[in-house]
C-alpha positions, -999 to +999 in steps of 0.1 A: +000+001-002+015+034-010+017+062+015-014+071+033-027+107+030-035+129+062-075+125+056-069+086+054-049+087+085-078+108+106-104+085+089-089+053+102-081+067+134-119+080+140-134+047+125-114+027+149-124+050+180-159+047+172-154+010+170-176+003+140-157-025+123-145-047+152-176-043+173-214-042+163-227-010+150-258+006+167-290-011+159-304+026+153-285+026+120-304-004+104-336+018+112-319+048+097-311+032+063-348+018+060-362+052+065-339+067+039-349+041+015-386+047+019-384+083+019-367+085-012-385+057-029-350+041-038-340+005-045-317+007-014-300+026+014-267+020+028-241+034+052-208+027+043-177+038+062-146+041+040-110+031+056-076+034+036-081-002+025-118-007+019-154+003+018-174-012+047-210-013+044-224-013+081-259-011+076-283-018+045-317-017+039-316-050+021-295-065+045-263-066+022-235-056+045-199-063+038-168-050+022-160-036-013-127-022-031-120+013-030-117+013-064-154+007-070-167+027-044-189+053-050-190+066-018-153+070-013-155+091-047-183+112-032-161+122-003-136+137-028-166+164-032-169+193-005-208+191-006-220+175+027-251+162+007-247+156-030-272+141-056-260+121-087-290+119-111-273+100-137-239+082-126-235+069-161-223+104-176-208+120-145-170+113-149-165+109-112-186+078-113-191+065-148-161+039-144-173+022-111-181-014-117-214-009-097-223+019-127-210-001-157-228-033-146-262-015-141-264-016-106-264+017-100-280+047-122-295+073-097-271+079-065-272+103-035-250+106-006-250+124+029-214+127+044-211+113+079-192+140+097-180+133+132-178+158+162-142+161+156-150+172+117-136+140+099-158+125+072-158+088+079-181+076+051-218+084+039-254+073+043-263+068+006-292+058-016-289+043-048-311+028-077-308+010-110-333+031-127-334+070-132-351+083-101-362+119-095-350+130-060-364+163-046-346+187-026-368+177+005-356+145+000-320+154+000-326+176+030-341+144+048-312+123+037-289+150+053-308+147+086-306+109+087-267+112+082-265+134+111-286+112+132-264+081+121-234+102+132-251+112+168-259+076+173-222+068+169-211+093+188-236+087+217-220+051+222-186+061+218-191+087+250-211+059+269-181+036+263-156+064+274-177+069+307-177+032+313-139+031+310-137+061+331-155+045+358-135+016+358-103+035+362-118+055+389-126+027+407-093+016+408-087+042+433-058+067+432-064+099+455-070+122+424-094+099+405-114+089+436-117+128+442-131+131+405-153+100+415-167+121+443-173+150+419-193+129+395-215+112+422-222+147+437-241+159+404-250+126+387-288+130+401-287+165+390-278+158+354-296+127+349-329+144+343-310+161+314-299+129+298-331+109+303-351+135+287-336+137+253-330+098+256-368+095+259-374+115+230-350+099+208-366+063+220-400+078+214-391+089+178-375+058+170-405+036+180-426+059+160-406+052+130-405+017+135-444+016+137-445+033+104-421+010+088-441-020+100-469-005+086-484-012+047-483+027+039-453+050+047-461+088+054-425+103+040-434+136+058-439+121+091-410+099+090-389+131+083-406+148+116-397+117+138-359+116+126-359+154+131-371+150+168-346+118+172-318+141+160-321+173+178-326+151+208-297+132+204-277+163+198-288+176+230-279+144+250-245+141+232-237+176+244-248+168+279-225+136+281-197+154+265-199+181+292-203+153+320-172+139+312-153+168+309-164+181+344-157+145+357-123+140+344-109+179+350-101+177+387-065+159+389-035+171+400-025+204+385+009+205+360+016+242+368+038+261+343+043+294+323+014+292+296+016+312+263-020+324+261-018+335+226-008+300+216-035+285+235-061+309+218-047+300+184-051+266+191-091+271+207-094+290+174-085+261+151-107+237+170-137+259+171-135+269+134-168+251+127-184+271+154-171+303+147-192+310+114-188+346+103-179+359+139-153+383+139-127+377+163-103+404+179-072+392+198-056+419+216-021+413+232-024+386+259-001+382+289+014+347+298-004+329+324+010+304+353-013+274+354-021+240+342-019+240+306-046+218+296-070+229+318-063+269+309-070+254+276-103+239+286-112+273+304-106+293+272-122+270+248-153+268+270-153+306+271-147+313+235-174+286+224-198+303+249-191+336+232-193+323+195-231+310+206-241+345+219-227+369+196-254+370+173-263+407+165-276+422+134-244+444+132-224+410+129-211+387+155-176+401+171-157+382+198-127+399+215-102+387+238-079+408+258-056+406+289-039+424+316-016+415+347-022+436+380-009+430+416+006+394+410-025+383+390-032+376+353-067+383+338-079+371+305-113+385+291-134+370+265-161+398+254-190+393+228-216+417+216-245+394+223-278+400+248-253+397+276-261+384+312-284+401+335-270+414+367-291+390+389-279+360+370-242+365+370-231+342+397-261+316+389-247+310+353-213+292+369-234+268+389-242+231+374-268+229+349-278+265+352-283+287+317-289+321+314-325+336+304-310+351+273-295+320+263-329+301+268-350+329+251-326+327+221-330+291+218-289+288+221-282+252+230-265+242+262-267+223+290-253+245+317-222+222+323-193+246+307-191+274+328-194+252+359-162+234+345-146+265+342-153+279+377-140+243+391-108+246+370-101+284+378-107+278+418-084+249+416-057+273+408-066+297+435-081+320+410-114+336+403-139+340+375-169+364+367-190+381+340-199+415+335-210+438+305-188+440+276-178+474+259-201+463+230-232+458+253-226+418+254-214+396+281-176+399+290-165+366+309-131+369+326-112+348+349-078+359+369-051+336+380-022+344+404+013+346+391+038+322+398 
């Protein structure tokens, strides 16, 4: 095999981390491909993951799972195009697909695919539909296919988070003092967070049961199926965000590895990782002083605060986020300001409590589970520092944290 490209290395690593080939794929994937085939009227729908060696069908509406050569794979070719959801009305005349054996044999004429992009931004394969006959695929069908693809990724991610949580609890049971301390923190708020996980989980289960009932019937309402999928997808997203925050809150609490931290370098890393969330937000980074603290945990604070600012910086004048810093009386302060709705004075302490969100966020329909800011406060206070929120010069919120110098 020749030298692997970076995207192939990342894809292999992500597929391995999701345990899609060695383990049993989530059962929901079978329901999603059946829904895709029924919504579009296509002969078949399939979820293919693409490794550096082969195409692996892990769910198929006709039950035809297995492995195919990359050279023949339509889905591997689809990943070369930037569109997340793409339609090929006639693969016989499309230069990217026309020489595939699936096309030349007559097995595929119409083809459409939604890329499966994980939370890490890695495209691991597609949820595709195909038919040997020319078939009309509407924009509404393509939109639904994209939603089904997102639901498939959410199912994979939730299973990964659940496995990670199980591993964490096993390690915690091993019993070092720091790990036991993390376990105590986890137990302290497990009861509080359970309702936030159970709620969306119940919604996902209900939506899937309704999908199953519709699939088992003789007639299928595509619009109704699309609505059920949308419900499952939004609930799975909420559950995934809560579990991710829970993991962060549980593991960030061991021994501090304090050192001089280049805040500028850390902010640059954070902006790269949050590029997908940034969108059209203008980011202004003023000169930042160095900090003294645990680099990993300081980065977690900055990533939470910047991500929070990206969520809220949504004004008609254009979203703007500004990072600034200063050093005074042996303490270094970093500020993250936005031009969003701000945080009311009466809520500026409560927003740092676990599972609490500001009214402005709820009123604006901003996603969140109320775990990120609690994580920030826990980290900052472990450093002997302080954290708070005020009004930014732009009229939005200005979150700040201050750490003692070495």
